[in-house]
BADRENPA-529469 format. One record per atom (N, C-alpha, C): residue number from 1; y, x, z; chain; atom name; residue in three letters. Coordinates in nm, 2 decimals, m for minus. Atoms other than C-alpha are relative to their C-alpha. Example, Ala and Ser with C-alpha at 12.3 -4.5 7.8 and 13.67 -1.06 7.14 Angstrom:
<atoms>
{1; {m0.12; 0.09; 0.00}; A; N; ALA}
{1; {m0.45; 1.23; 0.78}; A; CA; ALA}
{1; {0.12; 0.09; 0.00}; A; C; ALA}
{2; {m0.11; m0.09; 0.00}; A; N; SER}
{2; {m0.11; 1.37; 0.71}; A; CA; SER}
{2; {0.11; m0.08; 0.08}; A; C; SER}
</atoms>
This chain:
<atoms>
{1; {m0.09; m0.13; m0.03}; A; N; TYR}
{1; {m0.18; m0.23; m1.34}; A; CA; TYR}
{1; {0.06; m0.03; m0.15}; A; C; TYR}
{2; {m0.09; m0.03; 0.09}; A; N; ASP}
{2; {0.09; m0.13; m1.54}; A; CA; ASP}
{2; {m0.05; 0.17; m0.07}; A; C; ASP}
{3; {0.03; m0.11; 0.05}; A; N; PRO}
{3; {0.00; 0.17; m1.78}; A; CA; PRO}
{3; {0.10; 0.04; m0.05}; A; C; PRO}
{4; {m0.15; m0.08; 0.06}; A; N; ASN}
{4; {0.37; 0.27; m1.85}; A; CA; ASN}
{4; {0.08; 0.08; 0.10}; A; C; ASN}
{5; {m0.01; m0.05; m0.08}; A; N; ASN}
{5; {0.44; 0.32; m1.51}; A; CA; ASN}
{5; {m0.04; 0.05; 0.11}; A; C; ASN}
{6; {0.17; m0.07; m0.13}; A; N; HIS}
{6; {0.10; 0.42; m1.32}; A; CA; HIS}
{6; {0.00; m0.09; 0.14}; A; C; HIS}
{7; {0.00; 0.10; m0.19}; A; N; GLU}
{7; {0.14; 0.10; m1.04}; A; CA; GLU}
{7; {m0.10; m0.06; m0.04}; A; C; GLU}
{8; {0.09; 0.12; m0.07}; A; N; LEU}
{8; {m0.12; m0.08; m0.93}; A; CA; LEU}
{8; {0.14; m0.10; 0.03}; A; C; LEU}
{9; {m0.08; 0.11; m0.06}; A; N; ILE}
{9; {0.00; m0.43; m0.91}; A; CA; ILE}
{9; {m0.06; m0.09; 0.05}; A; C; ILE}
{10; {0.03; 0.09; m0.10}; A; N; VAL}
{10; {m0.02; m0.65; m0.61}; A; CA; VAL}
{10; {0.03; m0.08; 0.02}; A; C; VAL}
{11; {m0.08; 0.20; m0.03}; A; N; SER}
{11; {0.01; m1.01; m0.49}; A; CA; SER}
{11; {m0.12; 0.01; 0.21}; A; C; SER}
{12; {0.05; 0.09; m0.09}; A; N; ASP}
{12; {m0.08; m1.11; m0.13}; A; CA; ASP}
{12; {m0.02; m0.15; 0.04}; A; C; ASP}
{13; {m0.04; 0.15; m0.04}; A; N; GLY}
{13; {m0.01; m1.49; m0.17}; A; CA; GLY}
{13; {0.14; m0.05; 0.00}; A; C; GLY}
{14; {m0.19; 0.05; m0.05}; A; N; SER}
{14; {0.33; m1.47; m0.08}; A; CA; SER}
{14; {0.09; 0.01; m0.15}; A; C; SER}
{15; {m0.10; 0.09; 0.16}; A; N; GLU}
{15; {0.66; m1.50; m0.35}; A; CA; GLU}
{15; {m0.01; 0.18; 0.02}; A; C; GLU}
{16; {m0.02; m0.13; 0.03}; A; N; TYR}
{16; {0.62; m1.10; m0.34}; A; CA; TYR}
{16; {m0.10; 0.06; m0.14}; A; C; TYR}
{17; {0.13; m0.06; 0.11}; A; N; LEU}
{17; {0.43; m0.87; m0.63}; A; CA; LEU}
{17; {0.09; 0.14; 0.06}; A; C; LEU}
{18; {m0.05; m0.10; m0.09}; A; N; TYR}
{18; {0.40; m0.51; m0.42}; A; CA; TYR}
{18; {m0.06; 0.10; m0.20}; A; C; TYR}
{19; {0.06; m0.11; 0.07}; A; N; PHE}
{19; {0.37; m0.20; m0.65}; A; CA; PHE}
{19; {m0.03; 0.14; 0.02}; A; C; PHE}
{20; {0.04; m0.08; m0.04}; A; N; TRP}
{20; {0.16; 0.10; m0.59}; A; CA; TRP}
{20; {m0.04; 0.09; m0.08}; A; C; TRP}
{21; {0.09; m0.10; 0.09}; A; N; ASP}
{21; {0.11; 0.46; m0.74}; A; CA; ASP}
{21; {m0.09; m0.03; 0.05}; A; C; ASP}
{22; {0.15; 0.03; 0.03}; A; N; VAL}
{22; {m0.25; 0.42; m0.83}; A; CA; VAL}
{22; {m0.05; 0.15; 0.03}; A; C; VAL}
{23; {0.06; m0.13; m0.07}; A; N; GLU}
{23; {m0.29; 0.80; m0.66}; A; CA; GLU}
{23; {0.01; 0.04; 0.12}; A; C; GLU}
{24; {0.00; m0.03; m0.13}; A; N; ASN}
{24; {m0.23; 0.73; m0.36}; A; CA; ASN}
{24; {0.01; m0.13; 0.10}; A; C; ASN}
{25; {0.02; 0.18; m0.06}; A; N; PHE}
{25; {m0.18; 0.38; m0.30}; A; CA; PHE}
{25; {0.12; m0.11; 0.08}; A; C; PHE}
{26; {m0.14; 0.02; m0.08}; A; N; GLU}
{26; {0.15; 0.42; m0.14}; A; CA; GLU}
{26; {0.08; m0.11; m0.05}; A; C; GLU}
{27; {m0.11; 0.10; 0.15}; A; N; MET}
{27; {0.39; 0.10; m0.26}; A; CA; MET}
{27; {0.08; 0.06; m0.03}; A; C; MET}
{28; {m0.13; m0.05; 0.10}; A; N; LYS}
{28; {0.63; 0.23; m0.44}; A; CA; LYS}
{28; {0.11; m0.11; 0.02}; A; C; LYS}
{29; {m0.08; 0.06; 0.01}; A; N; ARG}
{29; {0.84; m0.08; m0.43}; A; CA; ARG}
{29; {m0.05; m0.15; m0.07}; A; C; ARG}
{30; {0.05; 0.16; 0.00}; A; N; ARG}
{30; {0.81; m0.50; m0.41}; A; CA; ARG}
{30; {0.09; m0.05; m0.04}; A; C; ARG}
{31; {m0.07; 0.06; 0.00}; A; N; VAL}
{31; {1.00; m0.78; m0.57}; A; CA; VAL}
{31; {0.00; m0.14; 0.04}; A; C; VAL}
{32; {0.01; 0.19; 0.05}; A; N; THR}
{32; {1.06; m1.18; m0.49}; A; CA; THR}
{32; {m0.01; m0.08; m0.11}; A; C; THR}
{33; {0.09; 0.10; 0.07}; A; N; VAL}
{33; {0.91; m1.39; m0.73}; A; CA; VAL}
{33; {0.13; m0.14; m0.03}; A; C; VAL}
{34; {m0.06; 0.08; m0.02}; A; N; THR}
{34; {1.13; m1.66; m0.82}; A; CA; THR}
{34; {0.00; m0.07; m0.18}; A; C; THR}
{35; {0.02; 0.13; 0.11}; A; N; ARG}
{35; {1.15; m2.01; m1.06}; A; CA; ARG}
{35; {0.12; 0.08; m0.16}; A; C; ARG}
{36; {m0.11; 0.03; 0.08}; A; N; PHE}
{36; {1.36; m2.04; m1.37}; A; CA; PHE}
{36; {0.13; m0.08; 0.14}; A; C; PHE}
{37; {m0.03; 0.05; m0.09}; A; N; ASP}
{37; {1.52; m2.26; m1.11}; A; CA; ASP}
{37; {0.08; 0.05; 0.14}; A; C; ASP}
{38; {m0.05; m0.08; m0.12}; A; N; GLY}
{38; {1.59; m2.01; m0.89}; A; CA; GLY}
{38; {m0.07; 0.07; 0.12}; A; C; GLY}
{39; {0.03; m0.04; m0.19}; A; N; GLU}
{39; {1.37; m2.08; m0.57}; A; CA; GLU}
{39; {m0.13; 0.06; m0.02}; A; C; GLU}
{40; {0.12; m0.03; 0.05}; A; N; ILE}
{40; {1.13; m1.88; m0.50}; A; CA; ILE}
{40; {m0.15; m0.06; 0.05}; A; C; ILE}
{41; {0.12; 0.01; 0.05}; A; N; GLN}
{41; {0.77; m1.88; m0.57}; A; CA; GLN}
{41; {m0.07; 0.06; 0.13}; A; C; GLN}
{42; {0.13; m0.08; m0.04}; A; N; ASP}
{42; {0.50; m1.78; m0.34}; A; CA; ASP}
{42; {m0.16; m0.11; m0.01}; A; C; ASP}
{43; {0.12; 0.03; 0.06}; A; N; GLN}
{43; {0.12; m1.88; m0.33}; A; CA; GLN}
{43; {m0.03; 0.03; m0.15}; A; C; GLN}
{44; {0.01; m0.08; 0.06}; A; N; ILE}
{44; {0.09; m1.60; m0.60}; A; CA; ILE}
{44; {m0.10; 0.01; m0.03}; A; C; ILE}
{45; {0.07; 0.07; m0.02}; A; N; ASN}
{45; {m0.24; m1.62; m0.74}; A; CA; ASN}
{45; {m0.08; 0.11; m0.15}; A; C; ASN}
{46; {0.04; m0.06; 0.08}; A; N; GLU}
{46; {m0.44; m1.35; m1.02}; A; CA; GLU}
{46; {0.08; 0.05; m0.12}; A; C; GLU}
{47; {m0.07; m0.06; 0.06}; A; N; LEU}
{47; {m0.25; m1.15; m1.18}; A; CA; LEU}
{47; {m0.04; 0.04; m0.07}; A; C; LEU}
{48; {0.04; m0.16; 0.06}; A; N; GLU}
{48; {m0.26; m0.95; m1.50}; A; CA; GLU}
{48; {0.14; m0.03; m0.07}; A; C; GLU}
{49; {m0.05; m0.04; 0.01}; A; N; PHE}
{49; {m0.01; m0.77; m1.66}; A; CA; PHE}
{49; {m0.04; 0.01; m0.16}; A; C; PHE}
{50; {m0.01; 0.09; 0.16}; A; N; MET}
{50; {0.10; m0.87; m2.09}; A; CA; MET}
{50; {0.10; 0.03; m0.03}; A; C; MET}
{51; {m0.13; 0.00; 0.01}; A; N; ASP}
{51; {0.32; m0.75; m2.26}; A; CA; ASP}
{51; {0.14; 0.02; 0.03}; A; C; ASP}
{52; {m0.08; m0.06; m0.10}; A; N; GLY}
{52; {0.56; m0.56; m1.98}; A; CA; GLY}
{52; {0.03; m0.12; 0.12}; A; C; GLY}
{53; {m0.03; 0.13; m0.10}; A; N; LEU}
{53; {0.54; m0.90; m1.81}; A; CA; LEU}
{53; {m0.14; m0.02; 0.10}; A; C; LEU}
{54; {0.13; 0.03; m0.14}; A; N; VAL}
{54; {0.31; m1.00; m1.44}; A; CA; VAL}
{54; {m0.01; m0.16; m0.02}; A; C; VAL}
{55; {0.07; 0.12; 0.12}; A; N; CYS}
{55; {0.14; m1.35; m1.56}; A; CA; CYS}
{55; {m0.11; 0.00; 0.17}; A; C; CYS}
{56; {0.12; 0.03; m0.10}; A; N; TYR}
{56; {m0.05; m1.51; m1.25}; A; CA; TYR}
{56; {0.01; m0.14; m0.01}; A; C; TYR}
{57; {m0.01; 0.17; 0.04}; A; N; ASN}
{57; {m0.10; m1.88; m1.19}; A; CA; ASN}
{57; {0.05; m0.04; 0.16}; A; C; ASN}
{58; {m0.02; 0.05; m0.21}; A; N; ILE}
{58; {m0.04; m2.07; m0.81}; A; CA; ILE}
{58; {m0.13; m0.08; m0.01}; A; C; ILE}
{59; {0.07; 0.07; m0.06}; A; N; TRP}
{59; {m0.23; m2.14; m0.64}; A; CA; TRP}
{59; {m0.09; m0.15; m0.02}; A; C; TRP}
{60; {0.04; 0.17; m0.02}; A; N; HIS}
{60; {m0.40; m2.49; m0.65}; A; CA; HIS}
{60; {0.11; m0.08; m0.09}; A; C; HIS}
{61; {m0.09; 0.12; 0.09}; A; N; GLU}
{61; {m0.14; m2.59; m0.91}; A; CA; GLU}
{61; {m0.06; 0.01; m0.15}; A; C; GLU}
{62; {0.07; m0.04; 0.21}; A; N; ASP}
{62; {m0.21; m2.58; m1.32}; A; CA; ASP}
{62; {0.10; 0.09; m0.04}; A; C; ASP}
{63; {m0.07; m0.06; 0.10}; A; N; GLU}
{63; {0.08; m2.34; m1.40}; A; CA; GLU}
{63; {m0.04; 0.16; 0.01}; A; C; GLU}
{64; {m0.02; m0.20; 0.08}; A; N; ILE}
{64; {0.13; m1.98; m1.56}; A; CA; ILE}
{64; {0.09; 0.03; 0.04}; A; C; ILE}
{65; {m0.12; m0.06; 0.05}; A; N; ILE}
{65; {0.39; m1.84; m1.45}; A; CA; ILE}
{65; {0.01; 0.21; m0.04}; A; C; ILE}
{66; {m0.02; m0.10; m0.02}; A; N; CYS}
{66; {0.57; m1.49; m1.62}; A; CA; CYS}
{66; {0.10; 0.11; 0.09}; A; C; CYS}
{67; {m0.10; m0.05; 0.03}; A; N; ALA}
{67; {0.77; m1.27; m1.46}; A; CA; ALA}
{67; {0.06; 0.14; m0.01}; A; C; ALA}
{68; {m0.02; m0.08; 0.00}; A; N; ASP}
{68; {0.99; m0.97; m1.53}; A; CA; ASP}
{68; {m0.05; 0.11; 0.13}; A; C; ASP}
{69; {0.03; 0.01; m0.13}; A; N; PRO}
{69; {0.89; m0.75; m1.30}; A; CA; PRO}
{69; {0.00; 0.17; 0.03}; A; C; PRO}
{70; {m0.08; m0.07; m0.04}; A; N; TRP}
{70; {1.16; m0.51; m1.24}; A; CA; TRP}
{70; {0.06; m0.11; 0.05}; A; C; TRP}
{71; {m0.08; 0.09; m0.02}; A; N; THR}
{71; {1.33; m0.84; m1.11}; A; CA; THR}
{71; {m0.06; m0.10; 0.05}; A; C; THR}
{72; {0.07; 0.09; m0.08}; A; N; GLY}
{72; {1.11; m1.08; m0.98}; A; CA; GLY}
{72; {0.00; m0.13; m0.10}; A; C; GLY}
{73; {m0.04; 0.08; 0.08}; A; N; LYS}
{73; {1.25; m1.34; m1.22}; A; CA; LYS}
{73; {m0.06; m0.04; m0.11}; A; C; LYS}
{74; {0.12; 0.07; 0.14}; A; N; SER}
{74; {1.03; m1.58; m1.44}; A; CA; SER}
{74; {0.06; 0.03; m0.12}; A; C; SER}
{75; {m0.08; m0.03; 0.14}; A; N; VAL}
{75; {1.10; m1.55; m1.79}; A; CA; VAL}
{75; {m0.10; m0.11; m0.08}; A; C; VAL}
{76; {0.11; 0.11; 0.09}; A; N; ARG}
{76; {0.78; m1.77; m1.91}; A; CA; ARG}
{76; {m0.08; m0.06; 0.10}; A; C; ARG}
{77; {0.06; 0.10; m0.18}; A; N; GLU}
{77; {0.65; m2.08; m1.68}; A; CA; GLU}
{77; {m0.02; m0.10; m0.12}; A; C; GLU}
{78; {0.09; 0.06; 0.10}; A; N; TYR}
{78; {0.37; m2.29; m1.89}; A; CA; TYR}
{78; {m0.08; m0.09; 0.12}; A; C; TYR}
{79; {0.07; 0.08; m0.07}; A; N; ASP}
{79; {0.23; m2.61; m1.70}; A; CA; ASP}
{79; {m0.12; m0.08; 0.00}; A; C; ASP}
{80; {0.18; 0.06; m0.02}; A; N; PHE}
{80; {m0.13; m2.75; m1.71}; A; CA; PHE}
{80; {m0.01; m0.05; m0.01}; A; C; PHE}
{81; {0.03; 0.10; m0.12}; A; N; SER}
{81; {m0.11; m3.03; m1.54}; A; CA; SER}
{81; {m0.07; m0.12; m0.15}; A; C; SER}
{82; {m0.01; 0.13; 0.11}; A; N; ASP}
{82; {m0.10; m3.27; m1.89}; A; CA; ASP}
{82; {m0.11; 0.04; m0.08}; A; C; ASP}
{83; {0.11; m0.02; 0.15}; A; N; ILE}
{83; {m0.45; m3.09; m2.07}; A; CA; ILE}
{83; {m0.17; m0.08; 0.10}; A; C; ILE}
{84; {0.14; 0.10; m0.10}; A; N; TRP}
{84; {m0.72; m3.26; m1.72}; A; CA; TRP}
{84; {0.02; m0.10; 0.00}; A; C; TRP}
{85; {0.03; 0.07; 0.01}; A; N; PRO}
{85; {m0.83; m3.52; m1.76}; A; CA; PRO}
{85; {0.07; m0.13; 0.13}; A; C; PRO}
{86; {m0.02; 0.13; m0.12}; A; N; ALA}
{86; {m0.70; m3.86; m1.53}; A; CA; ALA}
{86; {m0.08; 0.02; 0.08}; A; C; ALA}
</atoms>
């Protein structure tokens, strides 16, 4: 939920983030999520809105990505694969 814009932020696991009106649940807009390298990212899971960014993990991966909610472009990428035991 983005309290500043009164939008619910939703994913269906695809490469899109959907932004819904909180009053009537109508889609206001959608953005395509991309990584630092410009590649489209799908498998978006477990959304959190923090410090003006939409953060999410990638399904079955050890990564967390934070994207700009207006452009969908990644602004932070965290790889946690090294913290798991071999």
